[in-house]
All heavy atoms as an XYZ file, in Angstrom:
981
protein
N      82.897    116.275     78.437
C      82.694    116.175     79.876
C      82.505    117.572     80.448
O      82.655    118.560     79.761
C      83.890    115.493     80.535
C      84.047    114.036     80.162
S      84.960    113.069     81.392
C      83.964    113.282     82.851
N      82.264    117.626     81.720
C      82.101    118.898     82.414
C      82.779    118.805     83.771
O      83.059    117.720     84.269
C      80.621    119.208     82.584
N      83.034    119.961     84.342
C      83.634    119.963     85.668
C      82.681    119.328     86.680
O      81.476    119.428     86.555
C      83.956    121.388     86.099
C      85.104    121.992     85.332
C      85.497    123.346     85.911
N      86.488    123.961     85.084
C      86.233    124.940     84.212
N      85.019    125.421     84.085
N      87.198    125.442     83.482
N      83.266    118.733     87.720
C      82.510    118.069     88.777
C      82.761    118.827     90.075
O      83.883    119.262     90.344
C      82.968    116.599     88.918
C      82.246    115.903     90.052
C      82.775    115.854     87.605
N      81.739    118.959     90.900
C      81.877    119.697     92.154
C      82.573    118.861     93.228
O      82.299    117.677     93.386
C      80.512    120.139     92.675
C      80.612    120.943     93.957
C      79.286    121.477     94.450
O      78.237    121.010     93.989
O      79.311    122.379     95.305
N      83.468    119.509     93.946
C      84.021    118.941     95.176
C      83.245    119.630     96.294
O      83.361    120.846     96.478
C      85.526    119.208     95.324
C      86.311    118.586     94.178
C      86.018    118.688     96.670
C      87.789    118.884     94.216
N      82.433    118.894     97.017
C      81.596    119.480     98.065
C      82.375    119.603     99.363
O      83.423    118.978     99.547
C      80.344    118.623     98.311
O      80.756    117.345     98.821
C      79.540    118.440     97.029
N      81.832    120.400    100.280
C      82.508    120.609    101.562
C      82.675    119.307    102.337
O      83.579    119.196    103.158
C      81.759    121.635    102.432
O      80.399    121.221    102.562
C      81.805    123.013    101.824
N      81.827    118.320    102.074
C      81.980    117.024    102.742
C      83.303    116.368    102.361
O      83.825    115.536    103.102
C      80.816    116.107    102.371
N      83.872    116.762    101.227
C      85.132    116.197    100.756
C      86.328    117.112    101.019
O      87.428    116.824    100.578
C      85.046    115.892     99.260
C      84.042    114.802     98.988
O      84.025    113.793     99.664
N      83.201    115.012     98.002
N      86.128    118.222    101.714
C      87.224    119.129    102.041
C      88.060    118.557    103.186
O      87.569    117.785    104.010
C      86.692    120.493    102.483
C      86.162    121.374    101.386
C      85.853    120.895    100.136
C      85.946    122.713    101.633
C      85.345    121.719     99.136
C      85.450    123.556    100.648
C      85.152    123.061     99.404
N      89.313    118.974    103.262
C      90.166    118.626    104.400
C      89.735    119.484    105.585
O      89.632    120.712    105.473
C      91.651    118.921    104.107
C      92.138    118.113    102.919
C      92.506    118.643    105.327
C      93.525    118.549    102.455
N      89.500    118.865    106.704
C      89.139    119.578    107.925
C      90.363    119.558    108.834
O      90.659    118.547    109.465
C      87.952    118.903    108.590
C      87.452    119.656    109.808
O      88.157    120.584    110.288
O      86.365    119.328    110.292
N      91.096    120.649    108.875
C      92.347    120.680    109.635
C      92.134    120.518    111.129
O      93.066    120.162    111.848
C      93.121    121.965    109.346
C      93.627    122.127    107.911
C      94.390    123.429    107.762
C      94.491    120.946    107.493
N      90.913    120.739    111.606
C      90.673    120.557    113.045
C      90.695    119.082    113.430
O      90.791    118.753    114.604
C      89.331    121.185    113.442
O      88.249    120.458    112.877
N      90.635    118.186    112.446
C      90.656    116.752    112.750
C      91.975    116.098    112.344
O      92.109    114.886    112.431
C      89.498    116.030    112.027
O      89.681    116.168    110.619
C      88.157    116.593    112.441
N      92.946    116.885    111.896
C      94.238    116.322    111.521
C      95.175    116.312    112.723
O      94.913    116.944    113.742
C      94.907    117.131    110.387
O      95.113    118.466    110.840
C      94.067    117.139    109.133
N      96.273    115.616    112.594
C      97.268    115.593    113.658
C      98.387    116.557    113.296
O      98.454    117.057    112.174
C      97.846    114.179    113.831
O      98.441    113.769    112.598
C      96.758    113.195    114.227
N      99.254    116.819    114.245
C     100.403    117.669    113.955
C     101.622    117.117    114.655
O     101.517    116.371    115.623
C     100.146    119.118    114.361
C      99.833    119.323    115.822
C      99.555    120.775    116.145
O     100.539    121.512    116.359
O      98.384    121.157    116.183
N     102.781    117.459    114.119
C     104.040    117.074    114.740
C     104.997    118.251    114.604
O     104.586    119.346    114.243
C     104.595    115.780    114.130
C     104.908    115.895    112.650
O     105.055    117.035    112.133
O     105.028    114.858    111.994
N     106.279    118.033    114.882
C     107.233    119.143    114.871
C     107.378    119.788    113.490
O     107.796    120.929    113.382
C     108.599    118.654    115.363
O     109.082    117.634    114.492
N     106.998    119.061    112.445
C     107.113    119.603    111.089
C     105.871    120.399    110.677
O     105.879    121.082    109.672
C     107.346    118.468    110.091
N     104.790    120.296    111.443
C     103.559    121.008    111.102
C     102.372    120.074    111.066
O     102.350    119.048    111.731
N     101.375    120.405    110.272
C     100.158    119.609    110.172
C     100.417    118.390    109.302
O     100.953    118.505    108.205
C      99.010    120.463    109.587
C      98.706    121.627    110.541
C      97.775    119.615    109.363
C      97.755    122.643    109.976
N     100.015    117.236    109.772
C     100.190    115.994    109.024
C      99.000    115.832    108.079
O      97.854    115.764    108.519
C     100.289    114.781    109.971
C     100.420    113.494    109.173
C     101.462    114.951    110.915
N      99.287    115.782    106.790
C      98.214    115.674    105.800
C      98.333    114.389    104.994
O      97.737    114.254    103.932
C      98.211    116.891    104.851
C      99.568    117.057    104.182
C      97.809    118.150    105.586
C      99.603    118.065    103.085
N      99.072    113.438    105.537
C      99.308    112.182    104.833
C      98.018    111.495    104.414
O      97.948    110.873    103.376
C     100.135    111.238    105.707
C     101.487    111.768    106.102
C     102.423    111.954    104.928
O     102.331    111.199    103.970
O     103.248    112.872    104.980
N      96.989    111.573    105.235
C      95.760    110.853    104.944
C      94.735    111.642    104.151
O      93.589    111.224    104.044
N      95.130    112.777    103.580
C      94.138    113.584    102.868
C      93.652    112.869    101.607
O      94.388    112.132    100.972
C      94.691    114.963    102.516
C      95.694    115.012    101.408
S      96.166    116.727    101.068
C      97.675    116.462    100.174
N      92.394    113.096    101.287
C      91.808    112.531    100.078
C      92.124    113.448     98.914
O      91.880    114.648     98.978
C      90.280    112.401    100.231
O      90.016    111.567    101.350
C      89.654    111.824     98.988
N      92.676    112.885     97.880
C      93.000    113.654     96.677
C      92.034    113.274     95.562
O      91.706    112.098     95.390
C      94.439    113.386     96.237
C      95.488    113.954     97.182
C      96.804    113.239     97.007
C      95.652    115.441     96.935
N      91.558    114.273     94.847
C      90.634    114.067     93.747
C      91.404    114.182     92.438
O      92.062    115.192     92.196
C      89.533    115.131     93.782
C      88.760    115.090     95.081
O      87.864    114.294     95.236
N      89.134    115.948     96.026
N      91.333    113.167     91.600
C      92.055    113.156     90.327
C      91.248    113.880     89.273
O      90.078    113.567     89.046
C      92.334    111.714     89.869
O      93.065    111.048     90.903
C      93.144    111.696     88.580
N      91.884    114.857     88.630
C      91.213    115.635     87.590
C      91.220    114.880     86.273
O      92.208    114.239     85.916
C      91.910    116.986     87.395
C      91.721    117.995     88.530
C      92.816    117.878     89.549
C      91.666    119.382     87.973
N      90.121    114.990     85.541
C      90.073    114.485     84.178
C      90.807    115.494     83.315
O      90.644    116.704     83.476
C      88.613    114.331     83.705
O      87.950    113.436     84.610
C      88.531    113.786     82.304
N      91.623    115.013     82.418
C      92.487    115.873     81.605
C      91.671    116.787     80.697
O      90.701    116.370     80.077
C      93.448    115.005     80.753
C      94.305    115.878     79.851
C      94.312    114.143     81.653
N      92.084    118.060     80.620
C      91.538    118.977     79.633
C      90.738    120.136     80.202
O      90.291    120.120     81.343
N      90.573    121.153     79.373
C      89.812    122.352     79.729
C      88.360    121.994     79.993
O      87.755    121.230     79.242
C      89.901    123.386     78.584
O      91.283    123.667     78.359
C      89.175    124.668     78.931
N      87.800    122.549     81.041
C      86.408    122.342     81.459
C      86.120    120.919     81.928
O      84.960    120.535     82.044
C      85.421    122.727     80.349
C      85.509    124.193     79.971
O      85.811    125.018     80.849
O      85.283    124.517     78.796
N      87.138    120.115     82.201
C      86.941    118.735     82.640
C      87.367    118.498     84.084
O      87.341    117.368     84.552
C      87.726    117.771     81.744
C      87.115    117.658     80.385
O      85.923    117.828     80.204
N      87.942    117.372     79.399
N      87.781    119.537     84.777
C      88.311    119.361     86.121
C      87.255    119.374     87.201
O      86.242    118.680     87.119
N      87.499    120.176     88.212
C      86.606    120.277     89.359
C      86.252    121.730     89.612
O      86.895    122.650     89.123
C      87.290    119.729     90.618
C      87.341    118.230     90.666
C      88.492    117.543     90.320
C      86.225    117.506     91.074
C      88.536    116.157     90.374
C      86.270    116.119     91.126
C      87.414    115.452     90.779
O      87.450    114.094     90.824
N      85.219    121.911     90.433
C      84.913    123.237     90.956
C      84.503    123.086     92.410
O      84.092    122.013     92.854
C      83.844    123.960     90.138
C      82.450    123.395     90.217
C      81.543    123.842     91.180
C      82.026    122.419     89.322
C      80.265    123.322     91.243
C      80.753    121.904     89.377
C      79.871    122.362     90.344
O      78.605    121.836     90.405
N      84.687    124.171     93.176
C      84.292    124.182     94.577
C      83.847    125.585     94.927
O      84.129    126.542     94.211
C      85.424    123.702     95.488
C      86.728    124.449     95.328
C      86.999    125.577     96.087
C      87.690    124.020     94.426
C      88.196    126.263     95.945
C      88.891    124.693     94.273
C      89.146    125.816     95.031
N      83.129    125.707     96.031
C      82.590    126.994     96.457
C      83.681    127.820     97.137
O      84.295    127.364     98.104
C      81.407    126.791     97.412
O      80.428    125.999     96.741
C      80.787    128.119     97.823
N      83.918    129.016     96.608
C      84.952    129.905     97.127
C      84.774    130.179     98.621
O      85.727    130.099     99.399
C      84.939    131.232     96.352
C      85.742    132.312     97.019
C      87.115    132.341     96.892
C      85.126    133.294     97.787
C      87.879    133.326     97.527
C      85.870    134.276     98.414
C      87.243    134.293     98.288
N      83.554    130.490     99.049
C      83.297    130.899    100.429
C      83.606    129.806    101.449
O      83.828    130.105    102.619
C      81.837    131.342    100.577
N      83.646    128.560    101.015
C      83.881    127.439    101.934
C      85.331    126.978    101.981
O      85.672    126.109    102.775
C      83.008    126.244    101.534
C      81.523    126.534    101.668
O      81.152    127.358    102.527
O      80.733    125.943    100.911
N      86.182    127.530    101.132
C      87.538    127.014    100.986
C      88.589    128.009    101.458
O      88.489    129.203    101.208
C      87.802    126.637     99.536
N      89.605    127.488    102.122
C      90.731    128.304    102.589
C      91.904    128.227    101.611
O      92.603    129.196    101.376
C      91.187    127.814    103.961
C      92.215    128.703    104.627
C      91.640    130.044    105.039
O      90.505    130.100    105.513
O      92.350    131.044    104.882
N      92.109    127.054    101.063
C      93.221    126.840    100.154
C      93.072    125.489     99.491
O      92.090    124.782     99.721
N      94.069    125.130     98.681
C      94.010    123.831     98.016
C      95.404    123.290     97.789
O      96.362    124.031     97.646
C      93.219    123.903     96.704
C      93.687    124.957     95.742
C      94.540    124.642     94.693
C      93.265    126.272     95.877
C      94.973    125.615     93.804
C      93.687    127.247     94.988
C      94.541    126.922     93.951
N      95.493    121.959     97.813
C      96.723    121.244     97.520
C      96.639    120.716     96.103
O      95.605    120.211     95.686
C      96.903    120.041     98.461
C      97.275    120.410     99.849
C      96.298    120.577    100.815
C      98.602    120.580    100.202
C      96.637    120.909    102.111
C      98.952    120.916    101.492
C      97.965    121.081    102.449
N      97.732    120.822     95.383
C      97.839    120.219     94.057
C      98.949    119.190     94.134
O      99.988    119.444     94.745
C      98.173    121.287     93.015
C      97.073    122.317     92.835
S      97.597    123.756     91.871
C      98.501    124.687     93.114
N      98.728    118.032     93.550
C      99.733    116.978     93.546
C      99.942    116.505     92.119
O      98.994    116.385     91.345
C      99.273    115.792     94.390
C     100.271    114.641     94.366
C      99.770    113.407     95.080
O      99.086    112.592     94.435
O     100.046    113.284     96.281
N     101.201    116.228     91.799
C     101.534    115.690     90.491
C     102.229    114.355     90.679
O     103.353    114.298     91.139
C     102.439    116.651     89.716
C     102.809    116.112     88.364
O     102.280    115.110     87.900
N     103.737    116.776     87.713
N     101.526    113.279     90.324
C     102.125    111.951     90.410
C     102.324    111.368     89.010
O     102.464    110.164     88.847
C     101.251    111.026     91.253
O      99.954    110.956     90.723
N     102.351    112.246     88.008
C     102.559    111.806     86.625
C     104.051    111.845     86.290
O     104.867    112.213     87.119
C     101.776    112.690     85.634
O     102.330    114.017     85.648
C     100.294    112.753     85.992
N     104.394    111.525     85.062
C     105.793    111.439     84.668
C     106.423    112.723     84.182
O     107.581    112.739     83.806
N     105.693    113.818     84.187
C     106.238    115.103     83.744
C     105.550    116.215     84.508
O     104.830    115.963     85.467
N     105.766    117.457     84.102
C     105.110    118.580     84.763
C     103.599    118.525     84.582
O     103.106    118.041     83.562
C     105.618    119.911     84.208
C     107.014    120.239     84.670
O     107.501    119.697     85.656
N     107.669    121.129     83.957
N     102.885    119.033     85.570
C     101.436    119.168     85.501
C     101.101    120.647     85.560
O     101.600    121.364     86.434
C     100.769    118.439     86.659
N     100.283    121.110     84.626
C      99.852    122.508     84.639
C      98.391    122.565     85.057
O      97.507    122.099     84.342
C     100.031    123.168     83.263
O     101.412    123.086     82.887
C      99.602    124.627     83.293
N      98.169    123.132     86.243
C      96.822    123.344     86.757
C      96.402    124.749     86.344
O      97.201    125.687     86.446
C      96.808    123.236     88.282
C      97.104    121.857     88.797
C      98.404    121.404     88.921
C      96.069    121.014     89.170
C      98.688    120.138     89.414
C      96.336    119.742     89.661
C      97.639    119.301     89.780
N      95.161    124.908     85.903
C      94.684    126.209     85.421
C      93.377    126.588     86.105
O      92.444    125.778     86.155
C      94.460    126.179     83.901
O      95.687    125.816     83.262
C      94.000    127.539     83.385
N      93.334    127.815     86.619
C      92.108    128.388     87.149
C      91.716    129.519     86.196
O      92.419    130.530     86.105
C      92.291    128.943     88.576
C      92.658    127.806     89.524
C      91.036    129.676     89.038
C      92.922    128.237     90.938
N      90.605    129.340     85.453
C      90.185    130.411     84.548
C      89.684    131.613     85.346
O      88.924    131.454     86.307
C      89.056    129.780     83.726
C      88.616    128.589     84.483
C      89.730    128.184     85.388
N      90.155    132.788     85.000
C      89.749    134.003     85.696
C      88.642    134.698     84.906
O      88.729    134.820     83.687
C      90.930    134.939     85.882
C      92.093    134.408     86.721
C      93.164    135.480     86.882
C      91.612    133.949     88.087
N      87.632    135.157     85.624
C      86.534    135.886     85.014
C      86.926    137.351     84.911
O      87.297    137.971     85.905
C      85.254    135.751     85.860
O      84.962    134.363     86.013
C      84.089    136.458     85.205
N      86.834    137.876     83.711
C      87.186    139.284     83.508
C      85.998    140.167     83.884
O      84.893    139.941     83.411
C      87.566    139.489     82.043
C      88.314    140.755     81.807
C      89.010    140.720     80.470
O      89.911    139.895     80.293
O      88.627    141.514     79.614
N      86.214    141.155     84.747
C      85.117    142.047     85.127
C      84.536    142.787     83.922
O      85.213    142.992     82.915
C      85.780    143.037     86.097
C      86.974    142.311     86.609
C      87.448    141.463     85.462
N      83.285    143.176     84.054
C      82.622    143.937     82.988
C      83.432    145.180     82.646
O      84.034    145.805     83.509
C      81.218    144.365     83.436
C      80.287    143.184     83.623
O      80.568    142.114     83.048
O      79.290    143.330     84.355
N      83.432    145.530     81.403
C      84.052    146.751     80.865
C      85.582    146.710     80.800
O      86.191    147.666     80.342
C      83.626    148.002     81.650
C      82.120    148.203     81.665
O      81.462    147.820     80.675
O      81.612    148.720     82.664
N      86.213    145.648     81.290
C      87.664    145.595     81.229
C      88.164    145.461     79.799
O      89.119    146.132     79.405
C      88.214    144.450     82.086
C      88.460    144.833     83.532
C      87.543    145.586     84.248
C      89.611    144.446     84.177
C      87.770    145.934     85.560
C      89.842    144.790     85.500
C      88.920    145.532     86.181
O      89.152    145.888     87.479
N      87.547    144.608     79.021
C      88.004    144.370     77.647
C      87.947    145.649     76.827
O      88.878    145.956     76.079
C      87.171    143.279     76.988
N      86.890    146.396     76.978
C      86.780    147.640     76.192
C      87.772    148.704     76.637
O      88.032    149.659     75.916
C      85.344    148.178     76.233
C      84.885    148.645     77.590
C      83.403    149.006     77.616
O      82.594    148.297     77.012
O      83.085    150.020     78.260
N      88.370    148.516     77.795
C      89.414    149.428     78.282
C      90.807    148.900     77.982
O      91.799    149.476     78.416
C      89.256    149.639     79.789
C      87.973    150.354     80.137
C      87.829    150.539     81.606
N      86.579    151.228     81.868
C      85.932    151.196     82.996
N      86.426    150.517     84.012
N      84.805    151.836     83.157
N      90.844    147.767     77.290
C      92.133    147.195     76.918
C      92.810    146.413     78.015
O      94.000    146.103     77.933
N      92.054    146.050     79.066
C      92.612    145.275     80.166
C      92.163    143.831     79.990
O      90.972    143.559     79.888
C      92.120    145.797     81.532
C      92.501    147.268     81.703
C      92.678    144.950     82.666
C      91.855    147.948     82.891
N      93.120    142.919     79.954
C      92.773    141.505     79.842
C      93.415    140.717     80.978
O      94.487    141.088     81.471
C      93.231    140.906     78.496
O      94.641    141.116     78.367
C      92.514    141.560     77.330
N      92.755    139.677     81.380
C      93.252    138.808     82.439
C      93.809    137.539     81.821
O      93.210    136.975     80.919
C      92.117    138.398     83.380
C      91.729    139.439     84.396
C      92.184    140.725     84.336
C      90.883    139.092     85.432
C      91.822    141.674     85.272
C      90.500    140.024     86.380
C      90.977    141.315     86.306
N      94.928    137.087     82.332
C      95.452    135.771     81.971
C      94.985    134.809     83.060
O      94.972    135.146     84.249
C      96.970    135.802     81.905
N      94.579    133.616     82.668
C      94.184    132.619     83.651
C      95.350    132.335     84.589
O      96.515    132.467     84.218
C      93.751    131.325     82.959
C      92.483    131.506     82.141
O      91.734    132.477     82.381
O      92.240    130.664     81.259
N      95.037    131.946     85.820
C      96.074    131.612     86.805
C      96.538    130.182     86.550
O      95.720    129.264     86.493
C      95.518    131.736     88.229
C      96.517    131.402     89.311
C      97.673    132.368     89.323
C      98.634    132.029     90.453
N      99.853    132.793     90.382
N      97.823    130.000     86.359
C      98.360    128.656     86.134
C      99.406    128.326     87.195
O     100.108    129.203     87.698
C      98.998    128.510     84.735
O     100.037    129.474     84.599
C      97.966    128.691     83.631
N      99.480    127.056     87.520
C     100.451    126.525     88.461
C     101.121    125.349     87.781
O     100.436    124.420     87.340
C      99.779    126.010     89.738
C      98.918    127.021     90.436
C      97.572    127.131     90.128
C      99.448    127.848     91.412
C      96.762    128.052     90.779
C      98.650    128.773     92.065
C      97.303    128.875     91.746
N     102.442    125.366     87.693
C     103.172    124.228     87.131
C     103.774    123.464     88.305
O     104.558    124.010     89.087
C     104.268    124.683     86.147
C     105.051    123.481     85.639
C     103.652    125.461     84.987
N     103.360    122.202     88.427
C     103.801    121.362     89.532
C     104.670    120.244     88.961
O     104.245    119.504     88.082
C     102.594    120.772     90.303
C     103.059    119.910     91.464
C     101.684    121.898     90.804
N     105.902    120.160     89.441
C     106.846    119.152     88.957
C     106.426    117.754     89.415
O     105.647    117.594     90.358
C     108.250    119.469     89.456
N     106.979    116.756     88.754
C     106.689    115.367     89.086
C     106.972    115.079     90.562
O     107.996    115.521     91.098
C     107.552    114.427     88.214
O     107.250    114.684     86.850
C     107.275    112.970     88.523
N     106.062    114.364     91.197
C     106.177    113.935     92.591
C     106.213    115.095     93.587
O     106.735    114.965     94.689
C     107.389    113.033     92.783
N     105.659    116.235     93.211
C     105.645    117.397     94.100
C     104.212    117.740     94.505
O     103.244    117.391     93.829
C     106.278    118.623     93.421
C     107.734    118.448     93.084
C     108.579    118.299     94.328
C     110.048    118.159     93.991
N     110.877    117.951     95.149
N     104.113    118.460     95.632
C     102.840    118.974     96.135
C     102.981    120.486     96.248
O     104.041    120.978     96.635
C     102.538    118.443     97.544
C     102.345    116.973     97.596
N     103.386    116.092     97.714
C     101.230    116.233     97.547
C     102.912    114.868     97.747
N     101.608    114.920     97.640
N     101.930    121.197     95.932
C     101.924    122.648     96.076
C     100.650    123.035     96.820
O      99.567    122.529     96.513
C     101.963    123.354     94.698
C     101.763    124.854     94.842
C     103.269    123.060     93.982
N     100.779    123.916     97.815
C      99.614    124.454     98.517
C      99.464    125.908     98.107
O     100.450    126.642     98.028
C      99.784    124.366    100.035
C      98.635    125.003    100.772
C      97.425    124.345    100.895
C      98.765    126.269    101.314
C      96.359    124.943    101.555
C      97.704    126.874    101.971
C      96.498    126.207    102.099
N      98.226    126.327     97.852
C      97.984    127.713     97.479
C      96.696    128.185     98.147
O      95.706    127.448     98.173
C      97.853    127.837     95.955
C      98.171    129.218     95.453
C      99.481    129.606     95.207
C      97.169    130.146     95.244
C      99.780    130.878     94.752
C      97.460    131.427     94.783
C      98.765    131.783     94.550
O      99.056    133.044     94.109
N      96.689    129.402     98.709
C      95.452    129.909     99.318
C      94.443    130.284     98.235
O      94.814    130.649     97.121
C      95.922    131.152    100.077
C      97.178    131.572     99.391
C      97.811    130.327     98.843
N      93.178    130.184     98.573
C      92.126    130.587     97.637
C      92.078    132.108     97.602
O      92.087    132.764     98.639
C      90.762    130.007     98.063
C      89.659    130.501     97.151
C      90.811    128.493     98.042
N      92.064    132.667     96.423
C      92.079    134.111     96.214
C      90.733    134.535     95.633
O      90.178    133.835     94.785
C      93.211    134.433     95.225
C      93.465    135.906     95.069
O      92.512    136.653     94.757
O      94.620    136.325     95.229
N      90.219    135.674     96.057
C      88.907    136.129     95.569
C      88.880    136.331     94.057
O      87.822    136.267     93.443
C      88.478    137.414     96.288
O      89.384    138.458     96.010
N      90.039    136.538     93.439
C      90.081    136.677     91.980
C      89.741    135.373     91.271
O      89.408    135.369     90.094
C      91.470    137.133     91.522
C      91.833    138.530     91.986
C      93.263    138.829     91.660
N      94.127    137.911     92.422
C      95.411    137.726     92.183
N      96.000    138.376     91.207
N      96.120    136.894     92.920
N      89.823    134.250     91.994
C      89.585    132.943     91.396
C      88.113    132.623     91.209
O      87.762    131.749     90.431
C      90.207    131.834     92.249
C      91.697    131.889     92.373
C      92.331    131.111     93.314
C      92.478    132.710     91.569
C      93.710    131.125     93.450
C      93.859    132.743     91.699
C      94.467    131.947     92.637
N      87.221    133.306     91.957
C      85.811    132.920     91.894
C      85.134    133.488     90.650
O      85.440    134.586     90.193
C      85.071    133.318     93.161
C      84.954    134.805     93.403
C      84.243    135.074     94.714
C      84.253    136.565     95.015
N      83.559    136.885     96.251
N      84.187    132.694     90.136
C      83.425    133.146     88.975
C      82.176    133.888     89.455
O      81.994    134.114     90.655
C      83.092    131.974     88.038
C      82.180    130.929     88.655
O      81.559    131.187     89.719
O      82.073    129.829     88.067
N      81.287    134.242     88.542
C      80.089    135.008     88.882
C      79.168    134.251     89.833
O      78.368    134.859     90.546
C      79.343    135.384     87.604
N      79.276    132.937     89.872
C      78.447    132.109     90.756
C      79.130    131.796     92.081
O      78.617    131.007     92.877
C      78.075    130.798     90.056
C      77.219    131.022     88.829
O      76.380    131.953     88.837
O      77.387    130.271     87.856
N      80.310    132.372     92.320
C      81.031    132.129     93.568
C      81.767    130.801     93.609
O      82.128    130.317     94.671
N      82.009    130.228     92.444
C      82.710    128.944     92.345
C      84.135    129.181     91.859
O      84.415    130.126     91.137
C      82.016    128.007     91.358
C      80.541    127.810     91.594
C      80.273    127.010     92.826
C      78.789    126.731     92.949
N      78.405    126.375     94.277
N      85.034    128.278     92.258
C      86.401    128.271     91.747
C      86.523    127.048     90.857
O      86.238    125.927     91.294
C      87.433    128.210     92.890
C      88.853    128.117     92.329
C      87.305    129.413     93.806
N      86.910    127.236     89.612
C      87.081    126.154     88.645
C      88.559    125.860     88.484
O      89.373    126.777     88.442
C      86.508    126.573     87.283
C      85.045    126.912     87.377
O      84.219    126.051     87.641
N      84.706    128.183     87.183
N      88.900    124.576     88.392
C      90.303    124.216     88.200
C      90.391    123.019     87.258
O      89.625    122.070     87.367
C      91.012    123.932     89.552
C      92.506    123.736     89.351
C      90.363    122.783     90.292
C      93.332    123.853     90.619
N      91.298    123.131     86.296
C      91.532    122.088     85.302
C      93.015    121.731     85.314
O      93.830    122.448     85.891
C      91.145    122.580     83.900
C      89.683    122.976     83.799
O      88.828    122.202     84.262
O      89.392    124.060     83.254
N      93.354    120.639     84.634
C      94.752    120.222     84.561
C      95.016    119.579     83.208
O      94.122    118.956     82.625
C      95.066    119.232     85.685
S      96.834    118.964     85.928
N      96.243    119.739     82.711
C      96.592    119.181     81.393
C      96.990    117.704     81.478
O      97.193    117.058     80.461
C      97.700    119.998     80.731
C      99.030    119.918     81.466
O      99.040    119.609     82.678
O     100.060    120.174     80.827
N      97.116    117.176     82.699
C      97.373    115.756     82.933
C      96.440    115.320     84.075
O      95.675    116.127     84.590
C      98.859    115.476     83.295
C      99.780    115.840     82.148
C      99.257    116.212     84.563
N      96.543    114.096     84.498
C      95.690    113.607     85.583
C      96.257    114.029     86.936
O      96.629    113.200     87.772
C      95.535    112.096     85.492
N      96.342    115.345     87.147
C      96.801    115.880     88.420
C      95.741    115.659     89.488
O      94.604    115.283     89.196
N      96.108    115.908     90.730
C      95.188    115.683     91.843
C      95.094    116.938     92.698
O      96.078    117.675     92.832
C      95.680    114.511     92.692
C      95.738    113.212     91.924
C      96.319    112.101     92.764
C      96.407    110.831     91.927
N      96.974    109.720     92.683
N      93.914    117.162     93.284
C      93.737    118.291     94.188
C      92.968    117.857     95.430
O      92.251    116.861     95.421
C      93.012    119.490     93.532
C      91.587    119.121     93.114
C      93.799    120.045     92.380
C      90.761    120.332     92.740
N      93.141    118.637     96.477
C      92.371    118.498     97.693
C      92.138    119.904     98.230
O      93.028    120.760     98.153
C      93.129    117.642     98.709
O      92.273    117.241     99.731
N      90.957    120.141     98.756
C      90.564    121.477     99.193
C      90.559    121.532    100.715
O      90.080    120.615    101.380
C      89.150    121.831     98.672
C      88.995    121.477     97.193
C      88.818    123.296     98.935
C      89.990    122.106     96.260
N      91.065    122.626    101.288
C      91.091    122.829    102.737
C      89.904    123.693    103.136
O      89.671    124.754    102.544
C      92.406    123.511    103.184
C      92.381    123.788    104.685
C      93.595    122.656    102.815
N      89.172    123.231    104.125
C      87.989    123.925    104.622
C      88.357    125.277    105.244
O      89.372    125.402    105.928
C      87.326    123.032    105.685
C      86.101    123.591    106.325
C      85.562    122.585    107.341
C      84.398    123.158    108.111
N      83.937    122.217    109.133
N      87.514    126.287    105.010
C      87.709    127.613    105.599
C      87.206    127.607    107.040
O      86.210    126.993    107.347
C      86.950    128.669    104.800
C      87.183    130.098    105.315
C      86.414    131.132    104.504
N      86.726    131.112    103.107
C      87.672    131.842    102.499
N      88.396    132.661    103.214
N      87.881    131.751    101.215
N      87.900    128.323    107.894
C      87.526    128.405    109.309
C      87.173    129.815    109.666
O      87.796    130.766    109.206
C      88.684    127.934    110.195
C      88.962    126.474    109.977
C      89.870    126.049    109.022
C      88.256    125.531    110.704
C      90.092    124.702    108.797
C      88.477    124.178    110.480
C      89.382    123.772    109.529
O      89.584    122.442    109.306
N      86.169    129.949    110.509
C      85.786    131.270    111.021
C      86.574    131.520    112.304
O      86.684    130.644    113.153
C      84.281    131.317    111.306
N      87.102    132.726    112.437
C      87.833    133.104    113.648
C      86.813    133.671    114.621
O      86.067    134.584    114.293
C      88.934    134.130    113.340
C      89.948    133.509    112.373
C      89.600    134.603    114.622
C      90.973    134.487    111.868
N      86.807    133.107    115.801
C      85.812    133.542    116.796
C      86.416    134.497    117.786
O      87.550    134.526    118.040
C      85.248    132.331    117.524
C      84.492    131.428    116.586
C      83.950    130.249    117.329
C      83.173    129.359    116.367
N      82.538    128.263    117.003
């Protein structure tokens, strides 16, 4: 299999969500279930995303992995990058901001999971 794109049409638009005393209500967000394994998850455009939610509704820990692209000449200088991993416990949600280190040469962020974890992407907003 191959990673599948999550387009901006499927991003969470916080301007259309409700809020209460606890903060923004995200109960109705659409979650995308990842296919298990390396290169089988999702990708999204870095420039359009502010952050992402990870959810684990499986029976054990879920490890989400974002492969990091190593800049040119780093390997020959003895510098190596470890992929970014997030371990999410059963029945937990984790929010993480999108970091420029996550994007690949094409400006995409790739994310995989070792179980059928779920993600949802938050749309980026321009400050006027």
